[in-house]
C-alpha positions in Angstrom: -11.5 -16.0 -40.8 -13.2 -18.1 -38.2 -13.1 -16.7 -34.7 -12.0 -19.0 -31.9 -14.0 -19.5 -28.7 -12.6 -18.4 -25.3 -10.1 -21.2 -24.4 -10.3 -23.3 -21.3 -7.3 -22.7 -19.0 -8.8 -24.4 -16.0 -6.2 -27.1 -15.4 -3.6 -26.5 -12.6 -0.9 -26.5 -15.2 -2.5 -23.8 -17.3 -3.3 -21.7 -14.2 0.4 -21.8 -13.4 1.3 -21.0 -17.0 -1.1 -18.1 -17.0 0.4 -16.7 -13.8 3.9 -17.0 -15.2 2.8 -15.3 -18.4 1.5 -12.4 -16.3 4.8 -12.3 -14.5 6.7 -12.2 -17.8 4.4 -9.4 -19.0 5.1 -7.4 -15.8 8.8 -7.9 -16.3 8.6 -6.7 -19.9 6.7 -3.6 -18.7 9.3 -2.9 -16.0 12.4 -3.1 -18.1 11.9 0.3 -19.9 11.9 1.9 -16.4 15.6 0.9 -15.7 16.9 4.4 -16.8 14.5 6.0 -14.4 15.6 3.7 -11.5 19.2 4.9 -12.1 18.1 8.5 -12.0 15.6 8.7 -9.1 14.7 6.7 -6.0 11.0 7.0 -6.7 8.5 8.6 -4.5 8.9 9.6 -0.9 8.0 6.2 0.6 10.4 4.4 -1.8 13.2 6.7 -0.8 12.5 6.3 2.9 12.3 2.5 2.6 15.6 2.4 0.7 17.2 4.4 3.5 16.1 1.9 6.1 17.1 -1.1 3.9 20.6 0.3 3.2 21.2 0.8 6.9 20.1 -2.7 7.7 22.1 -4.2 4.9 25.2 -2.2 6.1 25.1 -3.8 9.6 22.5 -2.0 11.6 20.9 -4.2 14.2 17.5 -5.8 13.5 16.0 -4.4 16.6 17.9 -1.1 16.3 14.9 0.6 14.7 14.8 4.2 16.1 15.6 6.6 13.3 17.7 9.3 14.9 18.1 11.3 11.7 14.4 12.1 11.7 13.4 15.1 13.8 16.4 15.0 16.1 16.9 14.9 19.0 13.6 13.0 19.5 14.0 10.5 16.6 11.2 8.3 15.3 10.1 4.7 15.6 8.4 4.3 12.2 5.2 2.3 12.0 6.5 0.3 9.0 7.2 -3.4 9.2 10.8 -4.6 9.8 9.9 -7.7 7.8 9.9 -5.7 4.6 13.2 -4.1 5.5 14.7 -7.5 6.1 13.5 -9.1 3.0 14.7 -6.3 0.8 18.0 -6.1 2.6 18.5 -9.9 2.0 17.6 -9.4 -1.7 20.0 -6.5 -1.9 22.8 -8.6 -0.5 22.0 -11.5 -2.8 22.3 -9.3 -5.9 25.4 -7.7 -4.3 27.2 -11.0 -4.4 27.3 -10.8 -8.2 26.8 -7.1 -9.0 28.3 -3.7 -8.1 26.5 -2.0 -5.2 24.6 0.5 -7.3 23.5 -2.1 -9.8 22.6 -4.5 -7.1 20.2 -1.8 -5.6 18.6 -1.3 -9.0 18.2 -5.0 -9.5 16.5 -5.2 -6.0 14.2 -2.4 -6.8 13.3 -4.1 -10.1 12.8 -7.5 -8.6 10.9 -6.6 -5.4 7.5 -5.6 -6.9 7.8 -8.5 -9.4 8.1 -11.0 -6.5 4.7 -9.9 -5.3 3.1 -9.8 -8.7 3.3 -13.6 -9.0 1.1 -14.5 -5.9 -1.3 -11.8 -7.0 -1.6 -13.3 -10.4 -2.1 -16.8 -9.0 -4.8 -15.6 -6.6 -6.7 -13.7 -9.3 -6.7 -16.7 -11.6 -7.8 -19.1 -8.9 -10.6 -16.8 -7.9 -11.7 -16.4 -11.6 -11.7 -20.2 -12.0 -13.7 -20.6 -8.8 -16.3 -18.3 -10.2 -16.4 -19.0 -13.9 -14.4 -22.1 -14.7 -11.5 -22.6 -17.0 -12.5 -20.0 -19.6 -12.7 -17.3 -16.8 -9.0 -18.1 -16.1 -8.1 -16.9 -19.6 -10.1 -13.7 -19.3 -8.7 -13.4 -15.7 -5.3 -13.0 -17.3 -6.6 -10.0 -19.3 -8.3 -8.5 -16.3 -5.2 -9.0 -14.1 -3.0 -7.3 -16.8 -5.4 -4.3 -16.8 -5.3 -4.2 -13.0 -1.5 -4.3 -12.9 -1.4 -1.3 -15.3 -4.0 0.7 -13.4 -2.6 -0.1 -10.0 1.0 1.2 -10.2 1.9 -0.5 -7.0 3.7 -3.3 -8.9 5.7 -0.9 -11.1 9.5 -1.1 -11.2 11.1 0.7 -8.2 8.1 0.4 -5.9 9.8 -0.9 -2.7 7.3 0.2 -0.2 4.7 -2.1 1.5 1.6 -1.7 -0.5 2.3 -4.5 -3.0 2.9 -6.9 -0.1 -0.4 -6.0 1.6 -2.3 -6.5 -1.6 -0.7 -9.8 -2.3 -1.4 -11.1 1.3 -5.0 -9.9 1.1 -5.7 -11.6 -2.2 -3.9 -14.8 -1.1 -6.1 -14.9 2.0 -9.2 -14.4 -0.1 -8.3 -17.1 -2.6 -7.5 -19.6 0.2 -10.6 -18.6 2.0 -12.9 -19.7 -0.8 -10.9 -22.7 -2.1 -13.0 -25.3 -3.9 -12.1 -28.0 -1.4 -11.6 -26.3 2.0 -8.9 -28.2 3.9 -6.8 -27.4 6.9 -3.9 -26.4 4.6 -5.9 -23.8 2.8 -7.3 -22.5 6.1 -3.7 -22.3 7.6 -2.5 -20.4 4.5 -5.4 -18.0 4.9 -4.6 -17.4 8.6 -0.9 -16.9 7.9 -1.5 -14.6 5.0 -3.8 -12.6 7.1 -1.2 -12.3 9.9 1.6 -11.4 7.5 -0.5 -8.8 5.8 -1.4 -7.1 9.1 2.2 -7.3 10.3 3.2 -5.3 7.2 0.4 -2.8 7.5 -3.2 -2.2 8.5 -4.7 -1.0 5.3 -6.4 -4.3 4.5 -7.7 -4.8 8.0 -11.4 -4.4 7.2 -11.1 -6.8 4.2 -9.2 -9.4 6.1 -11.8 -9.2 8.9 -14.5 -10.1 6.3 -12.4 -13.1 5.2 -12.2 -14.2 8.9 -16.0 -13.7 9.3 -16.5 -15.9 6.2 -14.7 -18.7 7.9 -16.7 -18.4 11.1 -20.1 -18.1 9.3 -19.3 -21.0 7.0 -18.7 -23.2 10.1 -21.8 -21.8 11.9 -24.0 -22.7 9.0 -22.5 -26.2 8.6 -20.6 -25.7 5.4 -17.1 -26.1 6.8 -15.8 -28.6 9.4 -14.7 -27.3 12.8 -11.2 -28.6 12.4 -10.7 -26.5 9.3 -11.9 -23.4 11.0 -9.7 -24.2 14.0 -6.7 -24.5 11.6 -7.4 -20.9 10.4 -7.8 -19.6 13.9 -4.6 -21.3 15.1 -2.6 -20.0 12.2 -3.9 -16.5 12.7 -3.2 -16.4 16.4 0.3 -18.0 16.1 1.2 -15.8 13.1 0.1 -12.6 14.7 2.0 -13.2 18.0 5.1 -14.6 16.3 5.4 -11.9 13.7 4.9 -9.2 16.3 7.7 -10.6 18.4 10.0 -11.0 15.4 9.6 -7.5 14.0 9.3 -5.5 17.2 12.2 -4.6 19.5 11.8 -6.5 22.8 11.6 -3.4 24.9 8.6 -2.4 22.8 6.8 -5.7 22.8 4.2 -4.4 25.3 3.9 -0.9 23.8 0.5 -0.4 22.1 -0.1 1.4 18.9 -3.1 2.1 16.7 -1.2 2.3 13.3 0.7 -1.0 13.3 0.8 -4.6 14.6 1.5 -3.8 18.2 0.6 -5.7 21.4 -3.0 -4.6 21.3 -3.7 -5.9 17.8 -1.6 -9.0 18.3 -3.6 -9.8 21.5 -6.9 -9.1 19.6 -5.9 -11.4 16.7 -4.7 -14.1 19.1 -8.0 -13.9 21.0 -10.0 -14.1 17.8 -8.0 -17.1 16.6 -8.1 -18.9 20.0 -11.8 -18.1 20.2 -12.5 -19.8 16.8 -10.5 -22.8 18.0 -12.5 -23.0 21.2 -15.8 -22.5 19.4 -15.0 -25.3 17.0 -14.4 -27.7 20.0 -17.4 -26.6 22.1 -19.8 -26.3 19.2 -18.9 -29.5 17.4 -22.4 -30.9 18.0 -24.3 -27.6 18.6 -26.9 -26.1 16.4 -26.7 -23.0 14.3 -27.9 -20.5 17.0 -25.4 -21.9 19.6 -22.5 -21.7 17.0 -23.4 -18.1 16.2 -23.4 -17.3 19.9 -19.9 -18.8 20.3 -18.7 -16.8 17.3 -20.1 -13.6 18.9 -18.3 -14.4 22.1 -15.0 -14.8 20.1 -15.5 -11.5 18.4 -16.3 -9.8 21.7 -13.2 -11.3 23.3 -11.0 -10.1 20.4 -12.5 -6.6 20.6 -12.1 -6.5 24.4 -8.5 -7.5 24.2 -7.7 -4.9 21.6 -9.5 -2.0 23.3 -8.6 -2.9 26.9 -4.9 -2.4 26.0 -5.4 0.7 23.9 -8.9 2.3 24.2 -7.8 5.3 22.1 -7.6 3.0 19.1 -11.4 2.8 19.0 -11.1 5.9 16.8 -9.0 4.2 14.2 -5.3 3.9 13.1 -4.8 7.7 13.1 -6.4 8.2 16.6 -3.2 9.4 18.2 -2.4 12.0 15.5 -2.5 15.7 16.4 -5.6 17.3 14.8 -3.4 20.2 13.8 -1.1 17.8 11.9 -4.1 16.5 10.0 -4.9 20.0 8.7 -1.3 20.9 8.0 -0.4 17.8 6.1 -2.4 14.5 6.3 -5.5 15.8 4.5 -3.3 16.9 1.6 -1.8 13.5 0.8 -3.1 12.2 -2.5 -3.6 8.6 -1.4 -5.4 9.7 1.7 -7.6 12.2 -0.2 -11.2 11.3 -1.0 -11.8 9.9 -4.5 -13.7 13.0 -5.6 -10.6 15.1 -4.7 -8.4 12.7 -6.7 -10.9 13.1 -9.6 -10.2 16.8 -9.6 -6.5 16.4 -9.3 -5.9 13.5 -11.6 -9.0 12.4 -13.6 -7.2 9.7 -15.5 -5.9 8.0 -12.3 -9.2 8.3 -10.6 -11.2 6.8 -13.4 -8.5 4.1 -14.0 -9.3 2.9 -10.5 -13.0 3.4 -10.6 -13.9 1.9 -14.0 -12.7 -1.6 -13.2 -14.3 -1.5 -9.8 -17.7 -0.4 -11.3 -17.3 -3.1 -14.0 -16.7 -5.7 -11.3 -19.7 -4.5 -9.4 -21.8 -4.8 -12.5 -20.3 -8.2 -13.2 -21.2 -9.4 -9.6 -24.8 -8.3 -10.2 -24.9 -10.1 -13.6 -23.6 -13.3 -12.1 -26.3 -13.2 -9.5 -28.7 -14.3 -12.2 -27.5 -17.9 -11.7 -28.6 -19.7 -8.5 -25.4 -21.9 -8.4 -23.3 -18.8 -8.4 -25.3 -17.1 -5.6 -24.4 -20.2 -3.5 -20.7 -19.9 -4.5 -18.6 -18.6 -1.5 -16.3 -16.8 -3.9 -19.2 -14.8 -5.3 -20.4 -14.0 -1.8 -17.1 -13.0 -0.4 -15.8 -11.0 -3.4 -19.1 -9.2 -3.6 -18.9 -8.3 0.0 -15.3 -7.1 -0.3 -16.0 -5.0 -3.3 -19.1 -3.4 -1.8 -17.2 -2.6 1.4 -14.2 -1.2 -0.5 -16.3 1.4 -2.4 -17.1 3.6 0.6 -13.6 3.2 1.8 -12.3 4.3 -1.6 -14.6 7.3 -1.6 -13.1 8.4 1.8 -9.5 7.6 0.9 -8.5 6.9 -2.7 -5.8 4.4 -1.8 -8.5 1.8 -1.1 -9.3 2.0 -4.7 -6.3 -0.3 -5.2 -8.2 -3.1 -3.3 -11.5 -2.5 -5.1 -9.5 -2.9 -8.4 -8.3 -6.3 -7.5 -11.5 -7.6 -5.9 -13.2 -6.7 -9.2 -10.7 -8.5 -11.5 -12.0 -12.1 -11.1 -15.6 -11.0 -11.0 -15.2 -9.1 -14.2 -13.5 -12.1 -15.9 -16.2 -14.5 -14.8 -19.0 -12.1 -15.8 -17.3 -11.5 -19.2 -17.4 -15.2 -19.9 -21.0 -15.5 -19.0 -22.0 -12.4 -21.0 -20.0 -13.5 -24.0 -22.1 -16.7 -24.2 -25.2 -14.6 -24.4 -23.9 -11.8 -26.7 -21.1 -13.1 -28.9 -21.5 -16.9 -28.8 -18.5 -17.3 -26.4 -16.0 -15.9 -29.0 -12.6 -15.0 -27.6 -11.7 -11.8 -29.5 -15.0 -9.9 -28.9 -15.0 -10.9 -25.3 -11.4 -9.6 -24.8 -12.1 -6.4 -26.6 -15.3 -5.8 -24.7 -13.5 -6.4 -21.4 -10.6 -4.1 -22.2 -12.9 -1.3 -23.5 -15.1 -1.5 -20.4 -12.3 -1.3 -17.9 -9.7 0.9 -19.6 -11.4 3.4 -21.9 -12.9 5.7 -19.2 -9.5 6.2 -17.5 -7.6 6.6 -20.8 -10.2 9.1 -22.2 -10.1 11.2 -19.0 -6.3 11.2 -18.9 -6.1 12.4 -22.5 -8.8 15.1 -21.9 -6.8 16.3 -18.9 -3.5 16.3 -20.7 -2.1 19.8 -21.1 -4.6 21.3 -18.6 -3.6 22.7 -15.2 -4.2 20.1 -12.4 -3.9 21.1 -8.8 -0.7 19.7 -7.3 -1.0 17.5 -4.2 1.4 17.9 -1.3 3.0 14.6 -2.3 3.2 15.3 -5.9 7.0 15.0 -6.2 7.3 11.9 -8.3 10.2 10.0 -9.8 10.4 12.3 -12.8 10.5 15.5 -10.7 13.8 17.5 -10.9 13.4 18.1 -7.1 13.7 14.3 -6.4 16.4 13.5 -9.0 19.5 11.9 -7.4 21.8 14.7 -8.8 19.7 17.4 -7.2 21.2 16.5 -3.8 24.8 16.2 -4.8 25.8 19.6 -3.5 24.2 19.0 -0.1 25.8 15.5 0.1 29.3 17.1 -0.4 28.9 19.4 2.6 29.7 18.4 6.2 26.7 16.6 7.8 24.2 18.6 9.6 20.4 19.1 10.3 18.4 20.1 7.2 15.2 22.1 7.1 13.3 21.6 3.9 9.8 21.1 2.5 8.1 18.0 3.9 8.5 15.8 0.8 12.2 16.5 0.5 12.9 14.8 3.8 13.2 11.2 2.6 15.4 12.2 -0.3 17.8 14.1 1.9 18.1 11.0 4.2 18.7 8.7 1.2 21.1 10.9 -0.7 23.1 12.5 2.1 24.4 11.8 5.6 22.3 14.6 7.0 19.4 14.6 9.4 16.0 16.3 8.6 13.5 18.2 10.7 10.5 16.8 8.9 9.4 14.1 6.5 5.9 13.0 5.4 5.1 10.5 8.2 2.4 10.9 10.9 4.6 9.9 13.8 6.7 13.0 13.1 4.1 15.4 14.5 6.7 17.5 16.5 9.1 17.9 13.5 6.3 18.7 11.0 4.8 21.3 13.3 8.2 22.9 14.1 9.2 23.0 10.4 5.9 24.5 9.5 6.2 27.2 12.1 9.7 28.1 11.0 9.0 28.1 7.2 5.7 30.0 7.8 7.2 32.8 9.8 8.6 36.0 8.3 12.4 35.6 7.7 13.3 38.0 10.6 11.2 35.9 13.1 12.1 32.5 11.5 15.8 32.9 12.2 15.4 32.4 15.9 13.2 29.3 15.4 15.6 27.8 12.9 18.6 28.3 15.1 16.7 26.9 18.1 16.1 23.7 16.1 19.8 23.3 15.5 19.4 23.6 11.7 22.6 23.9 9.7 21.2 23.9 6.2 18.0 24.8 4.4 17.2 23.0 1.2 14.5 24.4 -1.1 13.1 23.5 -4.5 11.6 26.6 -6.1 9.9 24.4 -8.8 7.5 23.3 -6.0 6.3 26.9 -5.3 2.8 26.0 -6.5 2.3 22.9 -4.3 -0.4 22.8 -1.8 1.9 22.9 1.2 2.4 26.6 0.4 -1.3 27.5 0.1 -1.8 28.9 3.6 1.6 30.6 3.9 1.8 34.3 3.7 3.7 36.0 0.9 6.3 37.3 3.3 7.0 33.9 4.9 10.4 32.3 4.8 9.2 29.5 2.5 7.7 32.0 0.0 10.7 34.2 0.2 13.0 31.3 -0.7 10.7 30.2 -3.5 11.1 33.6 -5.0 14.9 33.3 -4.8 15.4 35.9 -2.1 17.6 34.7 0.8 17.5 36.6 4.1 20.9 38.0 5.3 21.3 35.2 7.9 21.4 32.5 5.1 24.4 32.0 2.9 23.5 30.6 -0.6 25.6 27.7 -1.6 24.0 26.7 -4.9 24.5 28.5 -8.3 21.3 29.7 -10.0 19.5 27.0 -11.9 20.1 24.0 -9.7 16.8 22.3 -8.8 17.5 22.2 -5.1 18.9 25.4 -3.7 21.0 24.9 -0.5 21.6 27.6 2.1 23.8 27.5 5.1 23.1 29.5 8.3 25.8 32.1 8.7 
């Protein structure tokens, strides 16, 4: 049998066909998850997002964003984007026109991540073509399929904001290194940047590098001023417009470090306007003068941001209570350092690391060729990948970005390496690419199977009995009240019952988390007064989570440990029969 060479998929038609094939593959991978979608709402963020979407779809006002059922009587303004709520609510109503409400919700949860898988696929294939030509597009499909599998953010039921942020970031990167830079590509890049930051700030360092790429390309004479001005104008208008659209008017001037608030909107507007002004003033200037104008634009953006909210110099979590960081934030899996994730889940850790390291090796391999070293895609993707690695070591969730930055680099390098090693043959190139990027994670996962792995605080997943929809039926059938529970149960209580909760896993709930921790950590005799002072009516507990890390520092005689052992103090009336996953107690 004669082996075929790697096919050329470089035409626009084949790029589109490849992206559609990846979308169909994602759909096929999602369909087996339908029974799980009917059984569970997913992880805590999925359950919380569904709660907000349901309320919006049921008639809650767009700007009525204070969640009174979180840590009453204070309530919480979440840092999440209303744009995602609105898009999902619209999708829910669209499916609701032809399906029963429960099936419409499942259809929305299936469709939402698939919607964002399509632009991600297009971006990866365009970047692969920019680096390695048409044959890299074909291997880019393989690399993207591997990334979808390793990422998990595009799996069925994922209705939180991570997939949107990844898609916007990759769209901005692909538009930023388009083969023929034009004002349309620049505008797309600016708008994708603004939308990504309106949804969340995770990709801020990477999007800043994309913006720096535009400015430096203009300063060194590789991009026309009008094109850079288009990027700056789209960024400024998008940031200000999206801030106004998704933020209640009475909070337009309220700064925040963890979301697109007035301080970041002003900073982005200053950066965009500064680029426009620099393009006009520096139209005939030399390189040094242009670099000086860019420096002034950056300084103006930073000054606008910090003048409004100086505290944000210390990062998105600058306003968080240090005690809350110790009690909860440092225990979240996605916020944990990569080495911690390696100890908790070696398969997941290496599934993220292996493709990133392969991409880094591929980037170094491509550097052999002078024409690629001059390619803006090689430069930008390399910078993004290198920057993402220390971020990933500090917080494992950034490994998601490293994974996707590496995908086109790996595809282009595999094409180049295949020419040298296997005469450009398709099957050996595909097998080598798959082995290099998937075997480490698969091997680690199999080795860890059956062994005890430390549970993270946010370990309750879609297959946990404690997050099963049926686990909260007893609580849902009782008169509404305030519920005290472990931190991860909060979003499920909100989604499955009409009750309010003292705590949930979100950093703007510092008061509720601290109050719940104090009550659950006190001996039962002392805890009663604290629980009653909070106005709690019910306590919900999942004994199966007795080994989770949120119990680690609690004394054996604490209320939480006592309930985990199945011993209720006299002031609590058990309402659940033995064996139910979630045990419900009512204050006598």
